[in-house]
C-alpha positions as CSV (number, residue, x, y, z in Angstrom):
1,X,196.1,135.7,-107.4
2,X,199.8,135.7,-106.2
3,X,201.0,132.0,-105.8
4,X,204.5,130.9,-104.9
5,X,205.5,127.2,-106.2
6,X,208.1,125.5,-104.2
7,X,210.0,123.4,-106.1
8,X,211.6,123.8,-109.5
9,X,211.8,120.5,-111.1
10,X,209.7,119.2,-113.8
11,X,206.6,119.1,-111.3
12,X,207.0,122.6,-109.9
13,X,207.6,124.1,-113.4
14,X,204.7,122.5,-115.1
15,X,202.6,123.8,-112.4
16,X,204.1,127.3,-112.9
17,X,203.1,126.8,-116.5
18,X,199.8,126.0,-116.0
19,X,198.8,128.4,-113.2
20,X,200.7,131.2,-115.2
21,X,198.2,130.4,-118.2
22,X,195.3,130.7,-115.8
23,X,196.5,134.3,-115.2
24,X,198.2,134.2,-111.8
25,X,201.1,135.8,-110.5
26,X,203.7,133.3,-110.1
27,X,206.9,133.0,-108.2
28,X,208.9,129.8,-108.2
29,X,211.3,129.0,-105.6
30,X,214.1,126.5,-104.9
31,X,216.8,126.0,-102.8
32,X,219.1,124.9,-105.9
33,X,220.8,127.5,-108.0
34,X,219.0,126.4,-111.1
35,X,216.1,124.6,-112.3
36,X,215.8,120.6,-112.7
37,X,218.6,119.6,-110.2
38,X,216.9,117.4,-108.2
39,X,215.0,113.7,-109.5
40,X,214.6,115.7,-112.7
41,X,217.9,116.1,-113.6
42,X,218.9,112.6,-114.9
43,X,215.9,110.3,-114.7
44,X,215.2,107.4,-116.6
45,X,213.7,109.7,-119.4
46,X,210.7,107.1,-120.4
47,X,207.2,108.9,-120.8
48,X,205.4,105.7,-119.7
49,X,201.9,106.4,-119.9
50,X,201.0,102.9,-119.9
51,X,203.4,101.5,-117.3
52,X,201.9,103.2,-114.3
53,X,201.2,100.0,-111.9
54,X,202.2,101.0,-108.4
55,X,205.3,99.7,-106.6
56,X,203.3,98.4,-103.9
57,X,201.8,94.9,-105.5
58,X,201.5,91.3,-104.6
59,X,204.2,90.5,-106.6
60,X,206.6,92.6,-105.1
61,X,205.6,91.6,-101.3
62,X,206.8,88.2,-102.7
63,X,209.9,89.5,-103.8
64,X,210.7,91.8,-101.0
65,X,212.6,89.7,-98.4
66,X,215.0,88.5,-101.3
67,X,215.7,91.9,-102.4
68,X,216.3,93.4,-98.9
69,X,218.7,90.4,-97.9
70,X,220.5,90.8,-101.1
71,X,223.8,93.2,-101.3
72,X,223.2,93.8,-105.1
73,X,219.6,93.9,-104.9
74,X,217.7,96.3,-107.0
75,X,215.7,97.4,-104.3
76,X,217.1,98.2,-100.8
77,X,216.0,99.6,-97.6
78,X,218.3,101.6,-95.3
79,X,216.3,101.9,-92.1
80,X,216.3,104.7,-90.0
81,X,214.9,105.6,-86.4
82,X,212.6,108.0,-88.4
83,X,208.9,107.4,-87.5
84,X,208.1,108.7,-90.9
85,X,210.1,106.3,-92.8
86,X,208.4,103.5,-90.3
87,X,204.8,104.8,-90.9
88,X,205.5,105.1,-94.8
89,X,206.4,101.3,-94.8
90,X,203.6,100.0,-93.0
91,X,201.0,102.0,-95.2
92,X,203.1,100.4,-98.2
93,X,203.0,96.8,-96.9
94,X,199.3,97.4,-96.4
95,X,198.6,98.6,-100.2
96,X,200.5,95.4,-101.4
97,X,197.5,93.5,-102.4
98,X,196.2,92.8,-105.8
99,X,192.8,94.5,-105.2
100,X,194.6,97.5,-104.1
101,X,197.1,97.4,-107.0
102,X,194.3,97.0,-109.5
103,X,192.5,100.3,-107.9
104,X,195.7,102.3,-108.0
105,X,196.4,101.6,-111.6
106,X,193.1,102.5,-113.0
107,X,193.7,105.9,-111.1
108,X,197.0,106.7,-112.6
109,X,196.1,105.1,-115.7
110,X,193.5,108.3,-115.7
111,X,196.2,110.7,-114.5
112,X,198.8,109.7,-117.2
113,X,196.3,109.9,-120.0
114,X,195.7,113.5,-118.9
115,X,199.5,114.0,-118.7
116,X,200.0,112.8,-122.1
117,X,197.5,115.2,-123.3
118,X,198.6,118.0,-121.1
119,X,202.3,117.5,-122.1
120,X,201.4,117.6,-126.0
121,X,199.2,120.9,-125.4
122,X,202.1,122.8,-123.5
123,X,204.2,121.7,-126.4
124,X,202.0,122.9,-129.2
125,X,201.9,126.4,-127.2
126,X,205.4,126.5,-126.1
127,X,207.8,124.5,-128.3
128,X,211.0,122.9,-126.6
129,X,213.6,120.8,-127.8
130,X,214.4,117.9,-125.2
131,X,214.9,114.7,-127.3
132,X,211.1,114.2,-127.3
133,X,209.9,111.5,-129.8
134,X,207.3,108.7,-129.9
135,X,209.5,105.2,-129.9
136,X,207.6,102.7,-128.1
137,X,208.5,100.9,-125.1
138,X,209.2,97.2,-124.9
139,X,209.6,95.5,-121.6
140,X,211.2,92.0,-121.5
141,X,210.6,89.3,-119.2
142,X,213.0,86.4,-118.3
143,X,211.0,83.8,-116.7
144,X,207.5,82.6,-117.3
145,X,206.0,83.5,-114.0
146,X,206.9,87.4,-114.8
147,X,205.4,87.0,-118.4
148,X,202.2,85.4,-116.8
149,X,202.0,88.3,-114.6
150,X,202.9,90.8,-117.2
151,X,200.2,89.5,-119.6
152,X,197.6,89.9,-116.7
153,X,198.4,93.5,-116.1
154,X,198.2,93.8,-119.8
155,X,194.7,92.5,-120.1
156,X,193.6,94.4,-117.0
157,X,195.0,97.7,-118.6
158,X,193.1,97.0,-122.1
159,X,190.1,97.5,-120.5
160,X,191.2,101.0,-119.2
161,X,192.3,102.2,-122.9
162,X,195.9,100.8,-123.0
163,X,197.2,99.7,-126.4
164,X,199.8,96.8,-125.8
165,X,200.9,93.6,-127.3
166,X,202.4,90.5,-125.9
167,X,205.4,89.3,-127.9
168,X,207.6,86.0,-127.8
169,X,211.1,86.0,-127.3
170,X,211.9,86.0,-131.1
171,X,209.4,88.5,-131.6
172,X,211.3,90.9,-129.2
173,X,214.3,90.3,-131.2
174,X,213.0,91.0,-134.4
175,X,211.3,94.2,-133.2
176,X,214.5,95.1,-131.2
177,X,217.7,93.4,-132.9
178,X,220.0,94.9,-130.3
179,X,218.2,92.2,-127.9
180,X,220.1,89.6,-129.6
181,X,222.6,89.3,-127.2
182,X,220.2,88.6,-124.2
183,X,217.8,86.5,-126.3
184,X,218.9,83.3,-124.9
185,X,217.2,84.6,-121.3
186,X,214.3,86.0,-122.8
187,X,210.8,84.2,-122.7
188,X,209.0,87.2,-124.1
189,X,207.7,90.8,-123.7
190,X,205.1,93.3,-123.6
191,X,205.3,95.8,-126.6
192,X,203.5,99.4,-126.2
193,X,203.9,101.5,-129.6
194,X,202.8,104.9,-128.6
195,X,205.2,105.3,-125.6
196,X,207.6,108.4,-125.5
197,X,211.1,109.3,-124.6
198,X,212.7,112.7,-123.4
199,X,215.0,114.8,-121.6
200,X,213.5,115.9,-118.5
201,X,216.3,118.4,-117.3
202,X,215.9,119.8,-120.9
203,X,212.6,120.4,-120.8
204,X,213.1,122.0,-117.3
205,X,215.6,124.3,-118.8
206,X,213.2,125.2,-121.7
207,X,210.2,125.7,-119.4
208,X,212.5,128.2,-117.3
209,X,213.3,130.1,-120.8
210,X,209.8,130.2,-121.8
211,X,208.4,131.2,-118.3
212,X,211.2,133.6,-117.3
213,X,209.5,136.6,-118.9
214,X,206.4,136.5,-116.8
215,X,207.3,134.3,-114.0
216,X,209.5,135.0,-111.1
217,X,212.4,132.6,-110.1
218,X,214.0,132.8,-106.8
219,X,216.7,130.2,-107.3
220,X,219.1,129.4,-104.4
221,X,216.6,130.2,-101.9
222,X,216.1,128.1,-98.9
223,X,212.8,127.8,-96.8
224,X,214.0,127.6,-93.2
225,X,210.1,127.9,-91.5
226,X,206.7,128.2,-92.8
227,X,204.6,130.5,-90.5
228,X,201.0,129.4,-90.2
229,X,198.5,131.3,-88.6
230,X,194.6,131.1,-88.1
231,X,194.8,128.0,-90.2
232,X,196.7,129.6,-93.4
233,X,200.3,130.4,-94.5
234,X,201.2,133.7,-93.2
235,X,204.8,133.7,-94.8
236,X,207.8,131.5,-95.9
237,X,210.5,132.2,-94.0
238,X,213.9,131.9,-96.0
239,X,217.4,132.7,-96.0
240,X,216.7,135.8,-98.1
241,X,213.8,137.2,-96.1
242,X,210.3,136.3,-95.8
243,X,208.0,135.6,-98.9
244,X,204.5,136.2,-98.7
245,X,201.6,135.5,-101.4
246,X,197.8,134.5,-101.5
247,X,198.7,130.8,-102.0
248,X,201.3,128.5,-102.0
249,X,201.8,125.0,-103.8
250,X,204.3,122.6,-102.7
251,X,205.9,120.5,-105.3
252,X,209.4,120.1,-103.7
253,X,209.8,116.5,-104.7
254,X,211.5,114.4,-102.3
255,X,211.6,117.2,-99.5
256,X,207.8,117.8,-99.7
257,X,207.6,115.4,-96.6
258,X,209.6,117.9,-94.2
259,X,208.4,120.8,-95.6
260,X,204.7,119.8,-95.2
261,X,205.5,119.2,-91.6
262,X,206.7,122.6,-91.2
263,X,203.2,123.8,-92.3
264,X,201.4,121.3,-90.1
265,X,200.1,119.4,-93.0
266,X,201.9,115.9,-93.1
267,X,202.3,114.6,-96.8
268,X,203.2,110.7,-96.9
269,X,206.2,111.3,-99.2
270,X,209.4,108.9,-98.8
271,X,212.7,109.3,-100.6
272,X,213.7,106.7,-102.7
273,X,217.1,107.2,-104.4
274,X,217.8,105.8,-108.1
275,X,220.8,105.8,-110.3
276,X,221.5,106.6,-113.6
277,X,224.4,106.8,-116.4
278,X,224.2,108.2,-119.7
279,X,226.6,106.7,-122.2
280,X,227.5,107.9,-125.6
281,X,226.4,105.6,-128.3
282,X,229.0,104.6,-131.0
283,X,227.7,104.8,-134.6
284,X,225.8,101.7,-136.1
285,X,222.8,99.9,-135.0
286,X,223.9,98.0,-131.7
287,X,222.1,100.2,-129.3
288,X,218.3,100.3,-129.0
289,X,216.0,102.5,-130.6
290,X,213.0,102.0,-128.2
291,X,212.8,102.3,-124.7
292,X,213.7,99.0,-122.9
293,X,212.6,97.8,-119.4
294,X,214.6,94.8,-118.5
295,X,212.5,93.5,-115.8
296,X,214.6,90.7,-114.5
297,X,217.6,93.2,-113.8
298,X,215.1,96.0,-113.0
299,X,216.8,98.6,-115.6
300,X,215.3,100.7,-117.8
301,X,217.1,102.2,-121.2
302,X,216.1,105.1,-123.0
303,X,217.7,106.5,-126.5
304,X,218.2,110.4,-126.0
305,X,219.8,111.7,-129.3
306,X,223.3,110.4,-129.7
307,X,223.1,108.9,-126.1
308,X,221.7,106.0,-123.9
309,X,220.3,106.5,-120.5
310,X,220.4,103.8,-118.3
311,X,218.5,103.7,-115.3
312,X,217.8,101.7,-112.0
313,X,217.8,100.8,-108.3
314,X,215.4,101.9,-105.6
315,X,216.8,102.6,-102.0
316,X,214.5,103.6,-99.5
317,X,216.7,105.7,-97.4
318,X,216.5,108.8,-95.3
319,X,217.2,111.3,-98.2
320,X,220.7,112.0,-97.7
321,X,222.6,113.5,-100.6
322,X,224.8,110.8,-101.7
323,X,226.1,108.5,-104.6
324,X,227.3,105.2,-104.4
325,X,229.9,104.1,-106.8
326,X,228.9,100.8,-106.7
327,X,225.6,101.1,-107.8
328,X,227.2,103.3,-111.0
329,X,229.7,100.2,-111.7
330,X,226.8,97.8,-111.6
331,X,224.7,99.9,-114.3
332,X,228.0,100.3,-116.3
333,X,228.2,96.5,-116.0
334,X,224.8,95.6,-117.1
335,X,225.0,98.1,-120.3
336,X,228.0,96.4,-121.3
337,X,226.3,92.9,-120.9
338,X,223.2,93.9,-122.4
339,X,224.1,95.9,-125.4
340,X,227.8,95.1,-125.6
341,X,228.5,96.9,-128.9
342,X,226.1,99.7,-128.4
343,X,229.1,101.7,-126.3
344,X,232.9,101.9,-127.1
345,X,234.9,100.6,-124.2
346,X,236.4,103.9,-123.4
347,X,233.0,105.5,-123.1
348,X,232.3,103.0,-120.4
349,X,235.0,104.6,-118.0
350,X,233.1,106.2,-115.1
351,X,234.4,109.6,-116.0
352,X,232.6,109.2,-119.3
353,X,229.1,108.1,-117.9
354,X,227.8,111.1,-116.4
355,X,227.0,109.2,-113.2
356,X,223.8,110.4,-111.2
357,X,221.8,109.7,-108.1
358,X,218.5,111.6,-107.3
359,X,215.8,111.3,-104.7
360,X,212.2,110.2,-106.2
361,X,209.4,111.4,-103.9
362,X,207.1,108.1,-103.5
363,X,203.7,107.9,-101.7
364,X,203.1,104.5,-100.3
365,X,200.4,103.8,-102.9
366,X,202.3,105.6,-105.7
367,X,199.3,107.8,-106.1
368,X,200.6,111.6,-105.7
369,X,199.0,113.8,-103.5
370,X,197.5,116.5,-105.8
371,X,195.0,119.4,-104.1
372,X,194.2,121.6,-101.2
373,X,196.0,120.5,-97.7
374,X,194.3,121.2,-94.6
375,X,195.9,124.4,-94.5
376,X,193.6,126.9,-96.4
377,X,196.0,128.5,-98.9
378,X,198.6,125.7,-99.2
379,X,198.2,123.1,-102.3
380,X,200.3,120.1,-102.8
381,X,201.5,118.8,-105.9
382,X,203.9,115.9,-104.8
383,X,204.3,112.2,-104.5
384,X,204.8,111.3,-108.1
385,X,207.6,108.9,-107.3
386,X,209.7,107.4,-110.5
387,X,206.5,108.7,-112.7
388,X,207.3,112.3,-111.8
389,X,208.3,113.0,-115.5
390,X,205.5,110.8,-117.0
391,X,202.9,112.4,-114.6
392,X,203.9,116.1,-114.3
393,X,202.1,117.8,-116.9
394,X,198.9,116.1,-116.1
395,X,199.3,116.7,-112.1
396,X,200.0,120.6,-113.1
397,X,196.6,120.9,-115.1
398,X,194.8,119.1,-112.5
399,X,196.2,121.3,-109.6
400,X,195.3,124.6,-112.0
401,X,191.7,123.0,-112.3
402,X,191.4,122.8,-108.4
403,X,193.0,126.3,-107.9
404,X,190.7,127.7,-110.3
405,X,187.7,126.1,-109.1
406,X,186.8,124.1,-112.2
407,X,185.5,120.7,-113.1
408,X,188.8,118.4,-113.5
409,X,189.0,116.5,-116.4
410,X,189.6,113.2,-114.0
411,X,188.4,112.5,-110.6
412,X,190.5,114.8,-108.3
413,X,189.3,113.1,-105.0
414,X,191.8,110.1,-106.1
415,X,194.8,112.3,-105.5
416,X,193.3,114.6,-102.6
417,X,195.5,115.1,-99.6
418,X,194.3,113.2,-96.7
C-alpha cells in the first residue's frame, strides 16, 4: 500500500520504519527542510518508561491556580480566543481526578512497555548512535506532601510492573553525589534503575539515513489543503503540488490539530511549549550521571555525551513559534544553582547554551491518539505530549499493527480516535 506520513519528527519517522518494515511504499512529508526540527529537536532526552503519569491529576488541579497566577511559574496559560483551546482546557479539567489519572497511567504504562521493546527491536535491526544508554532516573522531592504522593504513585505502578525504589534524602545524595549542593532541601526521591536517555534529534537523523534508500522524503513541503471526497482523502494539496496515496498518517506533532480539522476529523491536540538548554560539562564528577527530575522546580536533567540537557516549563499557548529569553535565563540559573560545578561559568553564557523552545502535542488526558480516524484512509499517530520520545516506537508499532489488521500487543481501543 502507498502511504504518506505527514510529519518527520520522531513519531513520524518511527511510523515510517515500522510501516516500511511491513512492505508498504512510504513517503514522509514535512514542512521543515530537515527531519527532527519540531519537538524532537532538543527535548528533555529522557526515555522515561515508568514516568508516564498524565499531566491531568488531582495534585495538578490543586497547584494550578498558584501556577497560573505566578509570573515565573513552571506552568503558564496564554489564553486565546480559539474555541479548540477552550474545549481542550475543559476536557483537561474534567480529567483532573484520581480515578481518571490512575486509569490513564495504566494505559500509558502498557504503551511505554511496548515502546521500550519496540525501540530495542528497531535498534537491533537498525543500529544508531544517539548517546543512548540505560543510566537510571532519580526524581527528587522537596516536601513531605510531594514525597507521599510520589510513593503512592510508586505503589500504584508496582502493581503494573514498574520497578522503583523510594530513597531518603541521604540515599539520594549517596546514589548521585552531584546532588550534594541541594541536599538541604531534599526529603527523598524515587529511583528507577532501568530508565534510559538518548538524543532524540540524533536518532531522527539516523532513522532518516537508514530509511532513505527505501522511503521517499519530501521535506520543505507544506500541506495547504486536504481534499476529502466521499469520506476518504482524495489528495493532499501542497505548495509542491498534489500528493495522492492509498492511505495517510497524521503524525505532525503540535500541527496535528489544525491539519486534522482540514480533514474534517478533529484531534484534541493542544500545543504546550517547553524549553531546554544544552550545556557543555566540565571534566570531573560534578555533573549527574543519571537522569534527574527536580520535582520542586519542574526541571529535568539528562546527561548526553559530554553535555547536560536541561529542560522545563509548560506553556499552554496558541502554538506560535517563539522563544522567551527569560525562560532560558531561568533554566541557566537553575542549572547553576543545582549543579554549580558541573558547567564552567563561561559555558553558561546564553550563546553557548544552545537554547531551544518547542511545541509538544498534548491531549487533555495525556493519552495519545493512535488509529484510524473517521476519514476512512486517514490514520492518526499524535498527542504524545512531553512523552513523545518515550512513546514514539511503541506508538508506531501499534499503528503498524492497526494498518495491517493484526492483533496488537496492547489494547488499541485505549488510544483510538474518537
